C-alpha positions as CSV (number, residue, x, y, z in Angstrom):
1,M,5.0,15.9,-9.3
2,Q,8.1,15.4,-7.1
3,T,8.7,15.5,-3.4
4,T,11.9,16.0,-1.6
5,Q,11.0,16.2,2.1
6,K,10.0,13.4,4.3
7,E,6.9,15.3,5.4
8,D,5.7,16.0,1.9
9,W,5.3,12.4,0.6
10,P,1.9,11.6,2.0
11,S,0.3,14.7,0.4
12,A,2.1,14.0,-2.8
13,V,0.9,10.4,-2.8
14,Y,-2.6,11.5,-2.1
15,R,-2.5,13.8,-5.2
16,T,-1.0,10.9,-7.2
17,L,-3.8,8.5,-6.2
18,K,-6.4,11.1,-7.0
19,A,-4.8,11.6,-10.4
20,A,-5.0,7.8,-10.9
21,K,-8.7,8.0,-10.2
22,V,-8.6,6.0,-7.0
23,Q,-12.1,6.2,-5.5
24,Q,-11.8,3.8,-2.6
25,M,-9.2,3.1,0.2
26,A,-9.1,0.0,2.3
27,Y,-6.8,0.1,5.4
28,V,-5.9,-1.2,8.8
29,P,-5.0,1.8,10.9
30,D,-1.2,2.3,10.8
31,A,0.9,5.2,12.1
32,G,3.1,5.1,9.0
33,H,0.0,5.7,6.8
34,S,-1.7,8.1,9.2
35,T,-1.4,11.3,7.2
36,L,-2.4,9.5,3.9
37,I,-5.3,7.8,5.7
38,K,-6.5,11.2,7.0
39,L,-6.3,12.9,3.6
40,L,-8.2,10.1,1.9
41,T,-10.8,9.8,4.7
42,E,-11.5,13.5,4.5
43,D,-12.0,13.4,0.8
44,P,-15.8,13.2,0.0
45,E,-15.0,11.5,-3.3
46,V,-13.2,8.6,-1.7
47,T,-14.9,5.8,0.2
48,S,-12.8,4.7,3.2
49,N,-13.1,1.1,4.3
50,V,-11.6,0.3,7.8
51,L,-10.6,-3.3,7.9
52,T,-10.5,-5.8,10.7
53,T,-7.9,-7.8,8.9
54,E,-5.8,-7.0,5.8
55,E,-7.1,-9.8,3.6
56,E,-10.6,-8.1,3.6
57,G,-8.9,-5.3,1.6
58,I,-8.1,-7.8,-1.2
59,A,-11.7,-8.7,-1.5
60,I,-12.8,-5.0,-1.3
61,S,-10.3,-4.1,-4.1
62,A,-11.7,-6.9,-6.3
63,G,-15.3,-6.0,-5.7
64,A,-14.6,-2.3,-6.3
65,W,-12.9,-3.1,-9.6
66,L,-15.8,-5.2,-10.7
67,G,-18.0,-2.3,-9.8
68,G,-16.0,0.1,-11.9
69,Q,-13.9,1.7,-9.2
70,R,-10.2,1.8,-8.3
71,T,-9.0,1.0,-4.8
72,V,-5.7,1.4,-2.9
73,L,-5.0,-1.0,0.0
74,L,-2.9,0.4,2.8
75,M,-1.2,-1.9,5.3
76,Q,1.9,-2.6,7.3
77,S,4.4,-5.4,6.4
78,S,3.1,-7.5,9.3
79,G,-0.3,-7.5,7.6
80,V,1.1,-9.1,4.4
81,G,1.3,-12.4,6.2
82,N,-2.4,-12.3,6.8
83,C,-3.1,-11.9,3.1
84,T,-1.0,-14.7,1.6
85,N,-3.9,-17.0,0.6
86,M,-6.2,-14.2,-0.4
87,L,-3.6,-12.8,-2.9
88,S,-4.5,-15.7,-5.2
89,L,-7.8,-14.0,-5.9
90,P,-6.5,-11.0,-7.9
91,A,-3.7,-13.1,-9.4
92,M,-6.0,-15.9,-10.7
93,A,-8.8,-13.5,-11.8
94,R,-6.3,-11.1,-13.3
95,L,-7.7,-8.2,-11.3
96,P,-5.6,-5.1,-10.7
97,L,-4.4,-4.6,-7.1
98,L,-2.5,-1.6,-5.7
99,M,-1.0,-2.0,-2.2
100,L,1.1,0.5,-0.3
101,V,2.9,-1.3,2.4
102,T,4.8,0.4,5.2
103,M,7.7,-1.7,6.3
104,R,8.4,-2.5,10.0
105,G,11.2,-4.7,11.4
106,E,13.9,-2.8,9.5
107,W,15.8,0.4,10.3
108,A,15.7,1.3,14.1
109,E,12.9,-1.2,14.9
110,F,12.3,-1.6,18.6
111,N,9.8,-4.5,18.4
112,P,11.4,-7.9,17.7
113,W,8.1,-9.4,16.6
114,Q,8.1,-7.2,13.5
115,V,11.5,-8.5,12.2
116,P,10.6,-11.9,10.8
117,M,7.7,-10.7,8.6
118,S,9.8,-7.8,7.5
119,R,12.3,-10.2,6.0
120,A,9.4,-12.3,4.5
121,T,7.3,-9.5,3.1
122,Q,8.9,-9.0,-0.4
123,P,9.5,-12.8,-1.0
124,T,6.0,-13.6,0.1
125,L,4.4,-11.0,-2.2
126,E,6.6,-12.1,-5.1
127,A,5.8,-15.8,-4.5
128,M,2.1,-14.9,-4.9
129,G,2.8,-13.2,-8.2
130,L,2.9,-9.5,-7.2
131,R,5.4,-7.1,-8.5
132,T,7.1,-5.2,-5.7
133,L,8.5,-1.7,-6.0
134,R,10.5,-0.3,-3.0
135,V,10.9,3.3,-1.9
136,D,13.4,4.4,0.7
137,K,13.6,8.1,-0.3
138,A,10.8,10.7,-0.3
139,A,12.1,12.0,-3.7
140,D,11.2,8.6,-5.3
141,M,7.8,8.2,-3.8
142,V,5.6,9.9,-6.3
143,E,7.3,8.4,-9.4
144,T,7.1,4.9,-7.8
145,V,3.4,5.2,-6.9
146,E,2.6,6.6,-10.4
147,A,4.4,3.6,-11.9
148,A,2.6,1.2,-9.6
149,A,-0.8,2.7,-10.3
150,A,-0.2,2.5,-14.1
151,L,0.9,-1.1,-13.8
152,A,-2.2,-2.0,-11.7
153,Y,-4.9,0.0,-13.5
154,E,-3.6,0.1,-17.0
155,A,-1.9,-3.3,-17.3
156,D,-4.2,-5.2,-14.8
157,Q,-1.2,-6.2,-12.6
158,Q,-0.9,-6.8,-8.9
159,V,1.6,-4.3,-7.4
160,A,2.9,-3.6,-3.9
161,V,4.9,-0.5,-3.1
162,L,7.1,-1.2,-0.1
163,I,7.8,1.9,1.9
164,G,11.0,1.6,3.8
165,Q,11.0,2.1,7.5
166,R,13.9,4.6,7.3
167,L,11.6,6.9,5.2
168,L,8.9,6.6,7.9
169,G,11.3,7.4,10.7
170,K,12.0,5.6,13.9
171,K,8.9,4.3,15.6
172,K,8.4,5.3,19.2
173,W,6.6,3.3,21.7
């Protein structure tokens, strides 16, 4: 499964997550994930969990795994800062975690408040023991999410796929 157009990647990622047997999605609403959120929310086989803060998604992912289900956690890079302490749960308990993180504060960013956490996202995740995989081209999205899902759900790893802002397009305010 490969995608080559910017518009195609959310649908391709949806199919990839379904193939990986993901049954739950936890998310804070985000324009960069809006199409993927819509696809997963409309799927009657997927439980959607709207979060008030991103670290709740870590706990939901852990509980889902203990209950026999796989979860994907969708968030923006700014939300990674909210999760730092909670990321110790899957690391210490050796629970799988699959995160898809849309990056802000990079290419063509208009909001200066997004820039500091953008620079800190990857180092923060890695300091907490997560493997990070970065995607900047739609053509690499499916293969990267497939690899991340395999690492998470077959090797019990904690993985974050960082989705570059250039792939998402210039954010308009």
